[in-house]
C-alpha angles and dihedrals in degrees: 000000000000117000136182111213128194121188094035091145092061125094096266095039094052090055096043097052098067092041093053093044089054088055092053098257116154111223137199112191118209130190147134093266108046093175092057091048091050091053090052094044106025095170098051133080113253137178142173123258088252091059097045094098091065095045103039102076114107097027123123100217145352116229112200110207094151108116147139100241130215093259094055122111093230139140123247089252091055090054090051094046096052104028098039115016099038095053090050091053092046092049090052091051092046092051093048091049093051096251101153101203136045119190115201108198115211135155137246089258089072091058091066105087089197092059105105099177110127090244095057093039093049092046091053090048091047092053092048092053093046091052087059090052095051115104146134092309099042130043113200119205122185111206115197113204128199120212108312124212138179136161089315124048122206139197119009091352094058090107086076089074088072093060126086138182120349096357089055093048091048092048091050091050092052096043094049090049089056096045132017111260140161132203117238095243092056091044092054091052095044094050091052090047089054091052093047093053117104094225112012118184117266090234122035136168106221103216142107091222117213100310092119099036109104093182091057093048094048095047091046092050092049091051091050092051093046092050092048093050092048091052095045100039104030102031098036088119091059091049090050093047092051091047092052092047092052093049091047096048100044138014118258139052122325093223122060115207119193135170112246137178112259138181114330088006094291113150121235137170114260118202127211137154108268111257099168136065118270110265096034113151112273097236142115111301094246089057092057119084124237090245088074094062116094122228093253089040090064090057093046093049093046092051093038089232088130087075095062097096087062084080084090090055088051091052093050093047094241089118137022133206095254124033143090113315111256114249133208121269087242093063093091097163093053093046091050093050092046091050092052091048094048092243093128087070087073126083108243117251143214090233134007150169093282093049096053088049092054095250115142138172094278088082103045098175094050091043092054090048089057092043091052091046089054090048090058097039100045115144139142091251093052091046091052091049092051092048091051093046090051092049089052090055100259113157126023101233123225108344123217122226117267114280116266113254 
C-alpha cells in the first residue's frame, strides 16, 4: 500500500511512520517545511504542499494528520487555515492526481455538537466541507480518534512515563476505562484495515471500545447491581404504589413482560410497568398509536418510571444501566444492522447515547449509527454522563405514533 501522510512530524505521525514502514507501506511525507521533514525522516521521500500535485499520482490514499490541536495557543483564524482550508486544498490535489481516498483525521471532541472550542468547531466545519468535495473520483473518510498513547505519553498524561511494569499496566487499564483511548500499535493496524476495506464507512470512530478492559466491566457490573438493589430494597414502596395505581386505573396486570433481543442476540424477558391497554398490538413502540397508552401510562412514560421493574434485569445481568435499547425479535432490519455493526456484542441498556439524543427505533439506521458510536466510545465517564442526563429528563424514549383521530 502506498500512502501520502501529512502531519508526520506530530506526536501521532512520528509513531505511525515506523510502524507502517515495518508493515511494508510505502510513504510520502508532506508538510510546509520539507527540509525539516527530511531531517526527521532522512530515508523517506518528502515534499512541500506546493509540490504534492507532481508527487501524488500512484498513491492509494492521503491521510491528513496535519492539524492545530486543542492544546495549541492559536488564533481562530489559524484553526480555520489548518483544520478547514488546508484539507480542502489537499483533497482537491488528491482528486486531480487520481488518489482515490482521503482520510481526514479528527478526534472524539469534534463529535460533540456542544463542544465550542475552536478545535472541535473547525474540525466539524472541515468535515462538512470535505463531504461536499467527495465524489466519484474521491472517497472522503473521517476518522475520529480517542486519546492515543504509545511508549511515551504527552501532555497531562506525561506522569505515566515514570511508571513501569505492573503499576504502568494497571494505570493504563484504569485511565482507559475512564476515557476512551487507543494504543498506537492498534491504531496503525486499524487505519490500514479501514483503507483496505472495499467500502469503508464515511465516518468511523477508530477504537476497540472497552471489550478487553476488565476494570471497566467489573465497575460497570458493580454499579448495575448497586442500582438494582437500591431500587428493589429502598424504593420498594414506590414500585408497590405504581403497581397498585396501574391496577386501579385500568384492567390488566401491573407488570408488562415482553421478550426482547439481548447480548449476542439471545432472547430474554424484559420487565416494565404496563403503560398500554391490555390487547395492544405486540409491536415496536413507534408502530403503536397514542390511543393505546393509558392515562397513568402517559405519566409513567414521561417520567421514565415505567422502566423501574428493569431493576430485576439489571440484577440478573440481562440488562445494564447504559447500552443500546433492546428491540423485539420481530424487528428484523434493526437486528440485522446491529449485528453487522457489532452492536449485539453489547448488553442492552435502560438508557443510552441514542436515547439522550432523541433517537428511537423508528429510524433504525440512525439508531444503529449511535449504538455503534457508543460501542467505540464507551467509558465510565461517558456512562455517568448519560445516566445523569437521563435523570435530568434528557431524551424522550421510544415515541408512540400519533393518536388516531
